[in-house]
PDB file of N, CA, C and O in Angstrom, chain B, residues numbered from 101:
ATOM      1  N   GLY B 101       7.373   4.452  11.906  1.00  0.00           N
ATOM      2  CA  GLY B 101       6.563   4.794  10.789  1.00  0.00           C
ATOM      3  C   GLY B 101       7.139   3.261   9.510  1.00  0.00           C
ATOM      4  O   GLY B 101       7.320   2.051   9.648  1.00  0.00           O
ATOM      5  N   CYS B 102       7.267   4.530   8.033  1.00  0.00           N
ATOM      6  CA  CYS B 102       6.743   3.678   7.363  1.00  0.00           C
ATOM      7  C   CYS B 102       8.712   3.491   6.632  1.00  0.00           C
ATOM      8  O   CYS B 102       8.939   2.722   5.698  1.00  0.00           O
ATOM      9  N   GLY B 103       9.681   4.216   7.201  1.00  0.00           N
ATOM     10  CA  GLY B 103      10.657   4.056   7.163  1.00  0.00           C
ATOM     11  C   GLY B 103      11.394   2.214   8.418  1.00  0.00           C
ATOM     12  O   GLY B 103      12.550   1.799   8.331  1.00  0.00           O
ATOM     13  N   GLY B 104      10.736   1.827   8.984  1.00  0.00           N
ATOM     14  CA  GLY B 104      11.229   0.482   9.130  1.00  0.00           C
ATOM     15  C   GLY B 104      10.329  -0.661   8.199  1.00  0.00           C
ATOM     16  O   GLY B 104      10.607  -1.850   8.038  1.00  0.00           O
ATOM     17  N   VAL B 105       8.993   0.213   7.564  1.00  0.00           N
ATOM     18  CA  VAL B 105       8.593  -1.552   7.113  1.00  0.00           C
ATOM     19  C   VAL B 105       9.837  -1.623   5.713  1.00  0.00           C
ATOM     20  O   VAL B 105      10.291  -2.766   5.659  1.00  0.00           O
ATOM     21  N   TYR B 106      10.238  -1.018   5.003  1.00  0.00           N
ATOM     22  CA  TYR B 106      11.029  -1.144   4.060  1.00  0.00           C
ATOM     23  C   TYR B 106      11.824  -2.313   4.269  1.00  0.00           C
ATOM     24  O   TYR B 106      11.524  -3.450   3.904  1.00  0.00           O
ATOM     25  N   PRO B 107      13.177  -1.855   5.067  1.00  0.00           N
ATOM     26  CA  PRO B 107      13.738  -3.404   4.877  1.00  0.00           C
ATOM     27  C   PRO B 107      13.585  -4.634   5.619  1.00  0.00           C
ATOM     28  O   PRO B 107      14.379  -5.568   5.506  1.00  0.00           O
ATOM     29  N   LEU B 108      12.153  -4.652   6.693  1.00  0.00           N
ATOM     30  CA  LEU B 108      11.953  -5.721   7.599  1.00  0.00           C
ATOM     31  C   LEU B 108      10.418  -6.040   6.455  1.00  0.00           C
ATOM     32  O   LEU B 108       9.832  -7.052   6.839  1.00  0.00           O
ATOM     33  N   ALA B 109       9.829  -5.462   5.371  1.00  0.00           N
ATOM     34  CA  ALA B 109       9.655  -5.794   4.916  1.00  0.00           C
ATOM     35  C   ALA B 109      10.176  -7.986   3.766  1.00  0.00           C
ATOM     36  O   ALA B 109       9.847  -9.171   3.712  1.00  0.00           O
ATOM     37  N   ALA B 110      11.484  -6.553   2.986  1.00  0.00           N
ATOM     38  CA  ALA B 110      12.472  -7.919   2.285  1.00  0.00           C
ATOM     39  C   ALA B 110      12.758  -8.890   3.538  1.00  0.00           C
ATOM     40  O   ALA B 110      12.478 -10.071   3.334  1.00  0.00           O
ATOM     41  N   THR B 111      13.368  -8.503   5.033  1.00  0.00           N
ATOM     42  CA  THR B 111      13.836 -10.028   5.415  1.00  0.00           C
ATOM     43  C   THR B 111      12.645 -10.569   5.683  1.00  0.00           C
ATOM     44  O   THR B 111      12.779 -11.792   5.673  1.00  0.00           O
ATOM     45  N   LEU B 112      10.451  -9.944   6.150  1.00  0.00           N
ATOM     46  CA  LEU B 112       9.643 -11.079   5.659  1.00  0.00           C
ATOM     47  C   LEU B 112      10.028 -12.110   4.974  1.00  0.00           C
ATOM     48  O   LEU B 112      10.415 -13.227   5.317  1.00  0.00           O
ATOM     49  N   THR B 113       9.833 -11.457   3.659  1.00  0.00           N
ATOM     50  CA  THR B 113      10.242 -11.645   2.525  1.00  0.00           C
ATOM     51  C   THR B 113      10.823 -12.924   2.708  1.00  0.00           C
ATOM     52  O   THR B 113      10.441 -14.042   3.051  1.00  0.00           O
ATOM     53  N   ALA B 114      11.881 -12.374   2.360  1.00  0.00           N
ATOM     54  CA  ALA B 114      13.094 -13.606   2.792  1.00  0.00           C
ATOM     55  C   ALA B 114      13.102 -15.077   4.144  1.00  0.00           C
ATOM     56  O   ALA B 114      13.545 -16.224   4.093  1.00  0.00           O
ATOM     57  N   GLU B 115      12.662 -14.599   4.807  1.00  0.00           N
ATOM     58  CA  GLU B 115      12.949 -15.552   5.549  1.00  0.00           C
ATOM     59  C   GLU B 115      11.997 -16.422   5.646  1.00  0.00           C
ATOM     60  O   GLU B 115      12.430 -17.573   5.708  1.00  0.00           O
ATOM     61  N   SER B 116      10.410 -16.290   5.700  1.00  0.00           N
ATOM     62  CA  SER B 116       9.286 -16.803   5.144  1.00  0.00           C
ATOM     63  C   SER B 116       9.149 -18.022   3.535  1.00  0.00           C
ATOM     64  O   SER B 116       8.304 -18.847   3.188  1.00  0.00           O
ATOM     65  N   THR B 117      10.380 -17.565   2.970  1.00  0.00           N
ATOM     66  CA  THR B 117       9.888 -18.535   1.719  1.00  0.00           C
ATOM     67  C   THR B 117      11.000 -20.105   2.167  1.00  0.00           C
ATOM     68  O   THR B 117      12.164 -20.312   2.509  1.00  0.00           O
ATOM     69  N   PRO B 118      10.343 -20.525   2.021  1.00  0.00           N
ATOM     70  CA  PRO B 118      11.256 -22.372   2.502  1.00  0.00           C
ATOM     71  C   PRO B 118      11.942 -22.114   0.911  1.00  0.00           C
ATOM     72  O   PRO B 118      12.991 -21.477   1.007  1.00  0.00           O
ATOM     73  N   ASN B 119      11.574 -22.473  -0.535  1.00  0.00           N
ATOM     74  CA  ASN B 119      12.078 -22.483  -1.317  1.00  0.00           C
ATOM     75  C   ASN B 119      13.851 -21.789  -1.662  1.00  0.00           C
ATOM     76  O   ASN B 119      13.875 -20.604  -1.995  1.00  0.00           O
ATOM     77  N   GLU B 120      15.040 -22.436  -1.582  1.00  0.00           N
ATOM     78  CA  GLU B 120      16.337 -21.062  -1.976  1.00  0.00           C
ATOM     79  C   GLU B 120      15.885 -20.693  -3.093  1.00  0.00           C
ATOM     80  O   GLU B 120      16.148 -19.507  -3.295  1.00  0.00           O
ATOM     81  N   LEU B 121      15.293 -21.199  -3.954  1.00  0.00           N
ATOM     82  CA  LEU B 121      15.401 -20.918  -5.145  1.00  0.00           C
ATOM     83  C   LEU B 121      15.148 -19.691  -5.610  1.00  0.00           C
ATOM     84  O   LEU B 121      15.924 -19.049  -6.317  1.00  0.00           O
ATOM     85  N   GLU B 122      13.634 -19.183  -5.081  1.00  0.00           N
ATOM     86  CA  GLU B 122      12.685 -18.860  -5.012  1.00  0.00           C
ATOM     87  C   GLU B 122      13.356 -17.093  -4.729  1.00  0.00           C
ATOM     88  O   GLU B 122      13.210 -15.991  -5.258  1.00  0.00           O
ATOM     89  N   ARG B 123      14.047 -17.617  -3.698  1.00  0.00           N
ATOM     90  CA  ARG B 123      13.670 -16.211  -2.333  1.00  0.00           C
ATOM     91  C   ARG B 123      14.568 -14.921  -3.120  1.00  0.00           C
ATOM     92  O   ARG B 123      14.486 -14.015  -2.291  1.00  0.00           O
ATOM     93  N   GLY B 124      15.067 -14.593  -3.845  1.00  0.00           N
ATOM     94  CA  GLY B 124      15.845 -14.185  -4.807  1.00  0.00           C
ATOM     95  C   GLY B 124      13.841 -13.251  -5.757  1.00  0.00           C
ATOM     96  O   GLY B 124      13.379 -12.138  -5.506  1.00  0.00           O
ATOM     97  N   LYS B 125      13.501 -13.882  -6.331  1.00  0.00           N
ATOM     98  CA  LYS B 125      12.506 -13.330  -7.129  1.00  0.00           C
ATOM     99  C   LYS B 125      11.086 -12.959  -6.188  1.00  0.00           C
ATOM    100  O   LYS B 125      10.193 -12.243  -6.642  1.00  0.00           O
ATOM    101  N   LEU B 126      11.032 -13.664  -4.595  1.00  0.00           N
ATOM    102  CA  LEU B 126      10.315 -12.604  -4.055  1.00  0.00           C
ATOM    103  C   LEU B 126      10.519 -11.612  -3.976  1.00  0.00           C
ATOM    104  O   LEU B 126      10.053 -10.597  -4.493  1.00  0.00           O
ATOM    105  N   VAL B 127      11.870 -11.981  -2.741  1.00  0.00           N
ATOM    106  CA  VAL B 127      12.418 -10.475  -2.500  1.00  0.00           C
ATOM    107  C   VAL B 127      12.672  -9.294  -3.547  1.00  0.00           C
ATOM    108  O   VAL B 127      12.802  -8.115  -3.219  1.00  0.00           O
ATOM    109  N   ALA B 128      12.712  -9.675  -4.571  1.00  0.00           N
ATOM    110  CA  ALA B 128      12.965  -8.540  -6.041  1.00  0.00           C
ATOM    111  C   ALA B 128      11.198  -7.528  -6.258  1.00  0.00           C
ATOM    112  O   ALA B 128      10.770  -6.422  -6.588  1.00  0.00           O
ATOM    113  N   LEU B 129      10.677  -9.048  -5.735  1.00  0.00           N
ATOM    114  CA  LEU B 129       8.862  -8.663  -6.277  1.00  0.00           C
ATOM    115  C   LEU B 129       8.842  -7.873  -5.186  1.00  0.00           C
ATOM    116  O   LEU B 129       8.262  -6.853  -5.560  1.00  0.00           O
ATOM    117  N   THR B 130       9.325  -7.677  -3.339  1.00  0.00           N
ATOM    118  CA  THR B 130       8.525  -7.130  -2.575  1.00  0.00           C
ATOM    119  C   THR B 130       8.430  -5.700  -3.113  1.00  0.00           C
ATOM    120  O   THR B 130       7.500  -4.905  -2.976  1.00  0.00           O
ATOM    121  N   PHE B 131       9.852  -5.513  -3.897  1.00  0.00           N
ATOM    122  CA  PHE B 131      10.485  -4.197  -3.572  1.00  0.00           C
ATOM    123  C   PHE B 131      10.092  -4.075  -4.740  1.00  0.00           C
ATOM    124  O   PHE B 131       9.392  -3.075  -4.577  1.00  0.00           O
ATOM    125  N   SER B 132       9.989  -4.338  -5.897  1.00  0.00           N
ATOM    126  CA  SER B 132       8.748  -3.859  -7.646  1.00  0.00           C
ATOM    127  C   SER B 132       6.925  -2.868  -6.833  1.00  0.00           C
ATOM    128  O   SER B 132       6.143  -1.926  -6.954  1.00  0.00           O
ATOM    129  N   THR B 133       7.160  -3.660  -6.336  1.00  0.00           N
ATOM    130  CA  THR B 133       6.110  -3.794  -6.084  1.00  0.00           C
ATOM    131  C   THR B 133       5.537  -1.842  -5.318  1.00  0.00           C
ATOM    132  O   THR B 133       4.586  -1.080  -5.499  1.00  0.00           O
ATOM    133  N   GLN B 134       7.151  -1.840  -4.251  1.00  0.00           N
ATOM    134  CA  GLN B 134       6.885  -0.825  -3.487  1.00  0.00           C
ATOM    135  C   GLN B 134       6.649   0.470  -4.344  1.00  0.00           C
ATOM    136  O   GLN B 134       6.062   1.400  -3.791  1.00  0.00           O
ATOM    137  N   GLY B 135       7.153   0.643  -5.959  1.00  0.00           N
ATOM    138  CA  GLY B 135       6.639   2.207  -6.507  1.00  0.00           C
ATOM    139  C   GLY B 135       5.598   1.969  -6.959  1.00  0.00           C
ATOM    140  O   GLY B 135       5.058   3.034  -7.260  1.00  0.00           O
ATOM    141  N   PRO B 136       4.882   0.991  -7.223  1.00  0.00           N
ATOM    142  CA  PRO B 136       3.982   1.417  -7.907  1.00  0.00           C
ATOM    143  C   PRO B 136       2.488   1.901  -7.122  1.00  0.00           C
ATOM    144  O   PRO B 136       1.529   2.550  -7.538  1.00  0.00           O
ATOM    145  N   GLY B 137       2.884   1.047  -5.360  1.00  0.00           N
ATOM    146  CA  GLY B 137       1.663   1.781  -4.425  1.00  0.00           C
ATOM    147  C   GLY B 137       2.604   3.099  -4.507  1.00  0.00           C
ATOM    148  O   GLY B 137       2.272   3.865  -5.412  1.00  0.00           O
ATOM    149  N   PHE B 138       3.654   3.481  -3.773  1.00  0.00           N
ATOM    150  CA  PHE B 138       3.497   4.555  -3.741  1.00  0.00           C
ATOM    151  C   PHE B 138       3.896   5.413  -4.416  1.00  0.00           C
ATOM    152  O   PHE B 138       4.913   6.060  -4.165  1.00  0.00           O
ATOM    153  N   LEU B 139       2.680   5.680  -6.051  1.00  0.00           N
ATOM    154  CA  LEU B 139       2.463   6.625  -6.783  1.00  0.00           C
ATOM    155  C   LEU B 139       1.271   6.021  -6.336  1.00  0.00           C
ATOM    156  O   LEU B 139       0.722   6.532  -5.360  1.00  0.00           O
ATOM    157  N   SER B 140       0.798   5.093  -6.831  1.00  0.00           N
ATOM    158  CA  SER B 140      -1.041   4.936  -6.983  1.00  0.00           C
ATOM    159  C   SER B 140      -2.123   5.843  -5.995  1.00  0.00           C
ATOM    160  O   SER B 140      -3.307   6.172  -6.076  1.00  0.00           O
ATOM    161  N   VAL B 141      -0.705   6.103  -4.757  1.00  0.00           N
ATOM    162  CA  VAL B 141      -1.418   6.714  -3.543  1.00  0.00           C
ATOM    163  C   VAL B 141      -1.920   7.989  -3.592  1.00  0.00           C
ATOM    164  O   VAL B 141      -3.013   8.276  -3.105  1.00  0.00           O
ATOM    165  N   PRO B 142      -1.330   8.636  -4.046  1.00  0.00           N
ATOM    166  CA  PRO B 142      -1.283  10.132  -4.161  1.00  0.00           C
ATOM    167  C   PRO B 142      -2.156  10.015  -5.809  1.00  0.00           C
ATOM    168  O   PRO B 142      -3.184  10.672  -5.645  1.00  0.00           O
ATOM    169  N   LEU B 143      -2.147   9.614  -6.855  1.00  0.00           N
ATOM    170  CA  LEU B 143      -2.838   9.933  -7.504  1.00  0.00           C
ATOM    171  C   LEU B 143      -4.100   9.389  -7.757  1.00  0.00           C
ATOM    172  O   LEU B 143      -4.749   9.579  -8.785  1.00  0.00           O
ATOM    173  N   LEU B 144      -4.610   8.350  -6.292  1.00  0.00           N
ATOM    174  CA  LEU B 144      -6.466   8.304  -6.516  1.00  0.00           C
ATOM    175  C   LEU B 144      -6.847   8.745  -5.606  1.00  0.00           C
ATOM    176  O   LEU B 144      -8.077   8.758  -5.565  1.00  0.00           O
ATOM    177  N   THR B 145      -6.037   9.422  -4.227  1.00  0.00           N
ATOM    178  CA  THR B 145      -6.055  10.661  -3.290  1.00  0.00           C
ATOM    179  C   THR B 145      -6.730  11.897  -3.891  1.00  0.00           C
ATOM    180  O   THR B 145      -7.673  12.578  -3.490  1.00  0.00           O
ATOM    181  N   TRP B 146      -5.966  11.973  -4.961  1.00  0.00           N
ATOM    182  CA  TRP B 146      -5.860  13.279  -6.093  1.00  0.00           C
ATOM    183  C   TRP B 146      -7.306  13.392  -6.544  1.00  0.00           C
ATOM    184  O   TRP B 146      -8.127  14.303  -6.436  1.00  0.00           O
ATOM    185  N   LEU B 147      -7.368  11.935  -7.191  1.00  0.00           N
ATOM    186  CA  LEU B 147      -9.066  11.444  -7.969  1.00  0.00           C
ATOM    187  C   LEU B 147      -9.698  12.091  -7.484  1.00  0.00           C
ATOM    188  O   LEU B 147     -10.448  12.894  -8.040  1.00  0.00           O
ATOM    189  N   ILE B 148      -9.516  11.846  -5.791  1.00  0.00           N
ATOM    190  CA  ILE B 148     -10.943  11.068  -4.887  1.00  0.00           C
ATOM    191  C   ILE B 148     -11.542  12.404  -4.916  1.00  0.00           C
ATOM    192  O   ILE B 148     -12.704  12.637  -5.249  1.00  0.00           O
ATOM    193  N   THR B 149     -10.255  13.676  -4.369  1.00  0.00           N
ATOM    194  CA  THR B 149     -10.385  14.443  -3.728  1.00  0.00           C
ATOM    195  C   THR B 149     -10.731  15.553  -4.095  1.00  0.00           C
ATOM    196  O   THR B 149     -11.175  16.427  -3.351  1.00  0.00           O
ATOM    197  N   SER B 150     -10.482  15.681  -5.890  1.00  0.00           N
ATOM    198  CA  SER B 150     -10.865  15.910  -6.373  1.00  0.00           C
ATOM    199  C   SER B 150     -12.457  16.156  -7.503  1.00  0.00           C
ATOM    200  O   SER B 150     -12.846  16.888  -8.412  1.00  0.00           O
ATOM    201  N   GLN B 151     -12.800  15.308  -6.896  1.00  0.00           N
ATOM    202  CA  GLN B 151     -13.519  15.305  -7.329  1.00  0.00           C
ATOM    203  C   GLN B 151     -15.033  15.316  -6.588  1.00  0.00           C
ATOM    204  O   GLN B 151     -16.069  15.601  -7.189  1.00  0.00           O
ATOM    205  N   MET B 152     -14.946  14.896  -4.953  1.00  0.00           N
ATOM    206  CA  MET B 152     -15.680  15.072  -3.933  1.00  0.00           C
ATOM    207  C   MET B 152     -14.815  16.452  -2.718  1.00  0.00           C
ATOM    208  O   MET B 152     -14.555  16.374  -1.517  1.00  0.00           O
ATOM    209  N   SER B 153     -14.620  17.437  -3.586  1.00  0.00           N
ATOM    210  CA  SER B 153     -14.606  18.574  -3.246  1.00  0.00           C
ATOM    211  C   SER B 153     -16.091  19.753  -2.630  1.00  0.00           C
ATOM    212  O   SER B 153     -16.059  20.373  -1.567  1.00  0.00           O
ATOM    213  N   ASP B 154     -16.914  19.773  -3.345  1.00  0.00           N
ATOM    214  CA  ASP B 154     -17.379  20.509  -3.951  1.00  0.00           C
ATOM    215  C   ASP B 154     -17.629  21.325  -2.524  1.00  0.00           C
ATOM    216  O   ASP B 154     -17.214  22.478  -2.408  1.00  0.00           O
ATOM    217  N   THR B 155     -18.546  20.450  -1.119  1.00  0.00           N
ATOM    218  CA  THR B 155     -18.815  20.886  -0.277  1.00  0.00           C
ATOM    219  C   THR B 155     -17.925  20.050   0.639  1.00  0.00           C
ATOM    220  O   THR B 155     -17.293  19.062   0.266  1.00  0.00           O
ATOM    221  N   PRO B 156     -17.948  20.789   2.483  1.00  0.00           N
ATOM    222  CA  PRO B 156     -17.549  20.101   3.382  1.00  0.00           C
ATOM    223  C   PRO B 156     -17.950  18.273   3.575  1.00  0.00           C
ATOM    224  O   PRO B 156     -17.236  17.273   3.504  1.00  0.00           O
ATOM    225  N   ASP B 157     -19.133  18.430   3.789  1.00  0.00           N
ATOM    226  CA  ASP B 157     -19.937  16.830   3.944  1.00  0.00           C
ATOM    227  C   ASP B 157     -18.839  15.931   2.938  1.00  0.00           C
ATOM    228  O   ASP B 157     -18.126  14.935   3.057  1.00  0.00           O
ATOM    229  N   LYS B 158     -19.154  16.862   1.962  1.00  0.00           N
ATOM    230  CA  LYS B 158     -18.525  15.258   0.745  1.00  0.00           C
ATOM    231  C   LYS B 158     -17.102  15.244   0.292  1.00  0.00           C
ATOM    232  O   LYS B 158     -16.659  14.621  -0.672  1.00  0.00           O
ATOM    233  N   MET B 159     -15.978  16.562   1.702  1.00  0.00           N
ATOM    234  CA  MET B 159     -14.805  16.693   1.541  1.00  0.00           C
ATOM    235  C   MET B 159     -14.966  15.115   2.037  1.00  0.00           C
ATOM    236  O   MET B 159     -14.597  14.090   1.465  1.00  0.00           O
ATOM    237  N   ASN B 160     -16.048  15.390   4.046  1.00  0.00           N
ATOM    238  CA  ASN B 160     -15.915  14.709   5.248  1.00  0.00           C
ATOM    239  C   ASN B 160     -15.288  13.357   4.390  1.00  0.00           C
ATOM    240  O   ASN B 160     -14.123  13.006   4.204  1.00  0.00           O
ATOM    241  N   MET B 161     -16.856  12.641   3.864  1.00  0.00           N
ATOM    242  CA  MET B 161     -16.633  11.243   3.337  1.00  0.00           C
ATOM    243  C   MET B 161     -15.137  10.814   2.023  1.00  0.00           C
ATOM    244  O   MET B 161     -14.679   9.677   1.906  1.00  0.00           O
ATOM    245  N   ALA B 162     -14.836  11.569   1.520  1.00  0.00           N
ATOM    246  CA  ALA B 162     -13.223  11.981   0.385  1.00  0.00           C
ATOM    247  C   ALA B 162     -12.055  10.974   1.430  1.00  0.00           C
ATOM    248  O   ALA B 162     -11.347   9.981   1.262  1.00  0.00           O
ATOM    249  N   TRP B 163     -12.500  12.282   2.970  1.00  0.00           N
ATOM    250  CA  TRP B 163     -11.390  11.423   4.090  1.00  0.00           C
ATOM    251  C   TRP B 163     -11.362  10.187   4.115  1.00  0.00           C
ATOM    252  O   TRP B 163     -10.231   9.706   4.034  1.00  0.00           O
ATOM    253  N   ARG B 164     -12.312   9.393   4.209  1.00  0.00           N
ATOM    254  CA  ARG B 164     -13.395   8.508   5.304  1.00  0.00           C
ATOM    255  C   ARG B 164     -12.952   7.620   3.988  1.00  0.00           C
ATOM    256  O   ARG B 164     -12.523   6.482   4.180  1.00  0.00           O
ATOM    257  N   LEU B 165     -13.036   8.043   2.915  1.00  0.00           N
ATOM    258  CA  LEU B 165     -12.968   6.868   1.919  1.00  0.00           C
ATOM    259  C   LEU B 165     -11.308   6.855   1.419  1.00  0.00           C
ATOM    260  O   LEU B 165     -10.847   6.271   0.438  1.00  0.00           O
ATOM    261  N   ILE B 166     -10.760   7.485   2.176  1.00  0.00           N
ATOM    262  CA  ILE B 166      -9.043   7.553   1.794  1.00  0.00           C
ATOM    263  C   ILE B 166      -8.986   6.544   2.500  1.00  0.00           C
ATOM    264  O   ILE B 166      -8.581   5.473   2.048  1.00  0.00           O
ATOM    265  N   LEU B 167      -9.441   6.725   3.917  1.00  0.00           N
ATOM    266  CA  LEU B 167      -8.446   6.124   4.819  1.00  0.00           C
ATOM    267  C   LEU B 167      -8.953   4.552   5.062  1.00  0.00           C
ATOM    268  O   LEU B 167      -8.327   3.664   5.640  1.00  0.00           O
ATOM    269  N   GLY B 168     -10.841   4.439   4.185  1.00  0.00           N
ATOM    270  CA  GLY B 168     -10.504   2.899   4.147  1.00  0.00           C
ATOM    271  C   GLY B 168     -10.232   2.122   3.164  1.00  0.00           C
ATOM    272  O   GLY B 168     -10.022   0.914   3.268  1.00  0.00           O
ATOM    273  N   LEU B 169     -10.216   2.925   1.901  1.00  0.00           N
ATOM    274  CA  LEU B 169      -9.310   2.373   1.275  1.00  0.00           C
ATOM    275  C   LEU B 169      -7.956   2.053   1.898  1.00  0.00           C
ATOM    276  O   LEU B 169      -8.027   1.017   2.558  1.00  0.00           O
ATOM    277  N   GLY B 170      -7.009   2.490   1.899  1.00  0.00           N
ATOM    278  CA  GLY B 170      -6.077   2.613   2.564  1.00  0.00           C
ATOM    279  C   GLY B 170      -5.707   1.100   3.479  1.00  0.00           C
ATOM    280  O   GLY B 170      -4.702   0.415   3.665  1.00  0.00           O
ATOM    281  N   CYS B 171      -7.280   1.058   3.937  1.00  0.00           N
ATOM    282  CA  CYS B 171      -6.623  -0.163   5.285  1.00  0.00           C
ATOM    283  C   CYS B 171      -6.715  -1.485   4.051  1.00  0.00           C
ATOM    284  O   CYS B 171      -5.811  -2.321   4.063  1.00  0.00           O
ATOM    285  N   VAL B 172      -7.466  -1.566   3.362  1.00  0.00           N
ATOM    286  CA  VAL B 172      -8.007  -2.574   2.055  1.00  0.00           C
ATOM    287  C   VAL B 172      -6.748  -3.097   1.991  1.00  0.00           C
ATOM    288  O   VAL B 172      -6.919  -4.274   2.310  1.00  0.00           O
ATOM    289  N   PRO B 173      -5.321  -2.898   1.722  1.00  0.00           N
ATOM    290  CA  PRO B 173      -4.414  -3.948   1.125  1.00  0.00           C
ATOM    291  C   PRO B 173      -4.051  -4.979   2.500  1.00  0.00           C
ATOM    292  O   PRO B 173      -4.058  -6.204   2.380  1.00  0.00           O
ATOM    293  N   GLY B 174      -3.733  -4.279   3.818  1.00  0.00           N
ATOM    294  CA  GLY B 174      -3.730  -4.976   5.692  1.00  0.00           C
ATOM    295  C   GLY B 174      -4.630  -5.405   5.294  1.00  0.00           C
ATOM    296  O   GLY B 174      -4.261  -6.291   4.524  1.00  0.00           O
ATOM    297  N   VAL B 175      -6.338  -5.328   5.323  1.00  0.00           N
ATOM    298  CA  VAL B 175      -7.029  -6.058   5.381  1.00  0.00           C
ATOM    299  C   VAL B 175      -7.097  -7.929   4.123  1.00  0.00           C
ATOM    300  O   VAL B 175      -8.023  -8.740   4.134  1.00  0.00           O
ATOM    301  N   ILE B 176      -6.040  -8.001   3.417  1.00  0.00           N
ATOM    302  CA  ILE B 176      -6.007  -8.563   2.231  1.00  0.00           C
ATOM    303  C   ILE B 176      -4.410  -9.724   3.156  1.00  0.00           C
ATOM    304  O   ILE B 176      -4.017 -10.891   3.175  1.00  0.00           O
ATOM    305  N   VAL B 177      -4.128  -8.681   3.615  1.00  0.00           N
ATOM    306  CA  VAL B 177      -3.109  -9.737   3.706  1.00  0.00           C
ATOM    307  C   VAL B 177      -2.477 -10.650   4.956  1.00  0.00           C
ATOM    308  O   VAL B 177      -1.542 -11.419   5.182  1.00  0.00           O
ATOM    309  N   VAL B 178      -4.001  -9.840   5.820  1.00  0.00           N
ATOM    310  CA  VAL B 178      -4.747 -11.047   7.100  1.00  0.00           C
ATOM    311  C   VAL B 178      -5.191 -11.778   6.821  1.00  0.00           C
ATOM    312  O   VAL B 178      -5.132 -12.951   7.192  1.00  0.00           O
ATOM    313  N   ALA B 179      -5.899 -11.176   5.912  1.00  0.00           N
ATOM    314  CA  ALA B 179      -7.305 -12.586   5.435  1.00  0.00           C
ATOM    315  C   ALA B 179      -6.755 -13.512   4.769  1.00  0.00           C
ATOM    316  O   ALA B 179      -7.422 -14.469   4.376  1.00  0.00           O
TER     317      ALA B 179
END
């Protein structure tokens, strides 16, 4: 679940940074970007569902759009 990602992100960042002087900065950056991410996901979901809640077909499309947008960060990391 999401609970394992929190310590894993810091560990992965710390171990994959070749420069010891930059390690602390990158770990702090890793943690500092989680807050905006935790805030932006529900806001974006609220915006999409509030605009597309007229009919069941639009809600189905909203669900697919939200799910697809959730895949974007993973695709960026892998690519």
